[in-house]
C-alpha positions, 0 to 999 in steps of 0.5 A, a space after each residue: 465544453 467547459 470554459 477554461 480560465 485564461 492562462 494569465 488568470 489561472 492560479 498556478 498551484 500543485 494538486 495539493 494547492 501549494 502555490 508555484 512561483 513563476 521562476 525559482 533561483 538560489 534564493 529559494 533554496 534555503 537548505 544546508 546541503 550537507 545536513 538536508 541532502 547528504 549523499 545517496 545511501 547516507 543520512 538523511 537519505 534525501 537522495 535515496 536509500 542506496 549508495 548506487 540506487 538503480 545503477 546497482 539494482 532496478 526497483 522491483 516491478 510488481 503488478 497488483 494481481 488477483 481475481 476469481 479463485 486461486 487457480 486463475 490468479 496463479 495462472 496470471 502470476 505465471 503470465 506476469 513472471 514469464 513477461 519479466 515481472 520481478 515480484 508478486 503482489 496479491 489483491 484479495 477480494 472484499 470478503 477476504 479483506 473483511 475476514 469473511 469466508 466465501 460461504 458467508 451471507 455477506 460474501 454473496 455476489 462479491 467472491 473473486 470480484 475485486 481480487 482473489 478469494 482466500 478462505 484457507 491454507 488450501 487456497 494459499 497453496 493453490 495460489 502459489 502452486 509451482 512458484 518457489 516462495 524462496 525465489 520471489 518477493 511477495 507483497 500482500 495488500 491485506 490489513 484487518 485479517 493480515 495476521 491470518 493471511 500472513 500465517 497462511 503464507 508462512 505455512 504454505 512456504 513450510 509445506 513447500 519445504 522453504 525456511 521462513 528465514 528465506 522468505 522475502 516480501 511485505 504484508 500491508 498490515 496497516 490498520 491505522 489508515 483503514 480507520 482513516 481512509 479505506 474502512 476495512 477494519 475488523 477489531 477495535 484499535 488496541 487489539 489490532 495494534 496488538 496483532 501488529 506488534 505480535 507480527 513485529 516480534 515474531 518476524 524479527 526472530 523467525 522471518 527476518 527478511 520480511 517487511 512486517 508492515 507497509 505503512 500506506 499513504 496510497 489509500 489515504 490519497 485514493 480517499 481524496 487527500 492532497 499530497 501533503 496530507 498523504 505525506 503527513 498522515 502516512 508518516 504520523 501512522 508510521 511513528 504510531 507503529 514505532 511507539 506501539 512497538 516500543 511500548 510492547 517492550 521491543 527494541 526499536 532497532 529490532 523491528 524498525 528496519 523491516 518497516 516499509 512504506 507504500 505511496 501513491 504517485 499522482 499526476 503532479 509530477 514535481 510535487 510527487 518527487 518532492 513528496 518522496 524526498 521529503 518523506 525520507 528526510 523526515 523519517 530519518 530525522 525522527 527515527 534518529 533524534 526522537 526514537 533514538 534508533 542506533 541502526 542506520 537501517 532504522 533510519 531508512 524509509 524504503 517504499 513501494 509506489 503504485 500509480 494513482 488509481 483515482 487519476 484514471 478515467 473511464 472516458 478515453 481510457 487509452 489516455 490512462 497509459 500516458 497518465 500511468 507513464 508520467 506517474 511511474 516516471 515520478 516514482 522512479 525519479 523520486 527513488 522508489 524501491 518497488 513499483 506497480 503501474 496501473 492498467 488503462 482499464 482498471 477504472 472499469 474492471 480488473 485488468 485484462 492480460 493485454 492491459 496489464 502487459 502494457 502497464 508492465 512494459 511501461 516500467 520496462 521502457 522507463 528502466 531500459 530505454 529512458 536513461 533516467 536510471 543512469 545517474 543517481 537522483 538526477 533532480 537534486 539541486 534543482 531550485 524548484 525541486 529542493 524548494 518544493 521538498 522543503 515546503 512539503 516538509 514544513 507543511 507536514 510538520 504543521 500537520 504533526 503539531 495538529 495531530 499531537 495537539 489532539 492527543 496523537 493518531 488514535 485520538 485524532 482518528 476517534 475525533 474524526 480529524 483525518 476523515 474531515 481533512 480528507 473529505 474537505 480535500 476531496 470536495 475541493 479537488 472535485 469542485 476545481 474539476 467542475 468549475 474548469 479550474 483543473 482540466 482532466 483530459 477527456 472528462 471536462 475538456 477535449 471531450 469526444 462526442 458520442 464516445 464509444 468504449 472499444 476496449 476489452 473488459 475482464 468479466 468474472 464468471 458468476 460460476 466462480 463463486 459457486 465453485 469456491 463455495 463448493 471447494 470450501 464445503 468439501 474442505 470443511 467435511 474432509 479435514 479433522 474438525 476436532 483438531 480445528 476446534 482444539 486449535 481455535 480454542 487455544 487461539 481464544 485462550 491466547 487472545 484472552 491472555 498475553 501470548 504472541 498470537 502468531 504461532 497460535 494462528 499458524 496452528 489453526 491454519 495448519 489444521 485448515 481452519 478457515 479465515 472466517 473461523 479464525 477471525 470469528 474466534 478473535 471477534 469473541 474476545 476483541 469485539 468489533 469496531 464501530 466508527 463514530 460518524 463525522 458530519 
């Protein structure tokens, strides 16, 4: 058993290392109530983006779902909707995330393992079969090939007879955090940024209710960052997208209202709440004062939250139910618009139906039994919460200055700044666990001898990959391959020029060109990205 430090010798700090005082009082709250807090639904939105918050409408309850083929995932979606889920969230397998078809040699052994395999429009149609796309909100966690997957979703909606103007949802589409943290990029930064601004322009006219990018701190946190780093790096990425849109000739108020965010909710309860409140305040100020947005919708930071996968443990996995509940409560008290709760078994495998139902029920218990939704921003005015919010805001500003000194986000990525910061934070966190300075129940204390794993684990049948490749082969044989070649050639010419690529990609999708074929054409023009090693 790890020897725990005596309480009186312990350092009282947040997960980010922010020192915590013994007691907070009025002298610690150095804020202007009108300027720094305001009212819910009003600038600077510290207290929430809606006037009546959850008294008017609860957050959207999503469970991140996807495994095997589109058919199996469709069945899971129907199960979740039948059990009260209010929005869909698509997890894709690794080949799809990297822009490869299931029959590519790089895909072998990975098809359908960590998410659903989507090779073509045919898969997207099967994924949402029997689910009216004008009646659900869909979130898709995809980045490198985001434009292609989004085009498949749009065309699938068309084939259902649904107007694009009625579609609601989010495409993650955040390539900057891929370079920083998750590493699922395809092209160099400039072509990726072009595709993102093409999505901004197309969606603002054709899919006006769609959130065109979900600026993701979640994966930055999962890669080892502190809460302060997650806050600062995520907002810095957001500012970079705003600047890219303006540079592409778009009016900021034309696309900024459809930008959304995706944050992690980790185990340090009050730090997470302060992070969300600081994020809203910083975003509102920058959008209004620096980027001169006139539309109040452009000032609002709207965000989805997922509980922290990196906080889950393989040891005593039932404890993860409690961890998830606390993290979910922090997200709700922090004012999230959408929430995914992790299942207790996700550290071991994709979740079983039983585990995912418990995770969904966790949200429903918070919403309908806890009473925390009965008043708006119940922690406002807390000496501790307000002081911590202000402190996180100040530390984020210090990071913004460092990023600016390095020439901005893209330059800082090329220099390895973000990557080194994450590596150092992850090392320090692990060191604290190994020394016993930070206790993880069931891992370095309260350990059970001869522990046995007695929960059901979801296993993906290897036959799934064989069937997916077989279906893909049949598709390639049955489609009009001359039409496929023509649309791919048009896309190549568009990529070589300055055309908006989304309509051209949609034409390829309608012809049943595959994800890999479309991505390969763009690789011919844009090339591929190679990261500079950081030591």
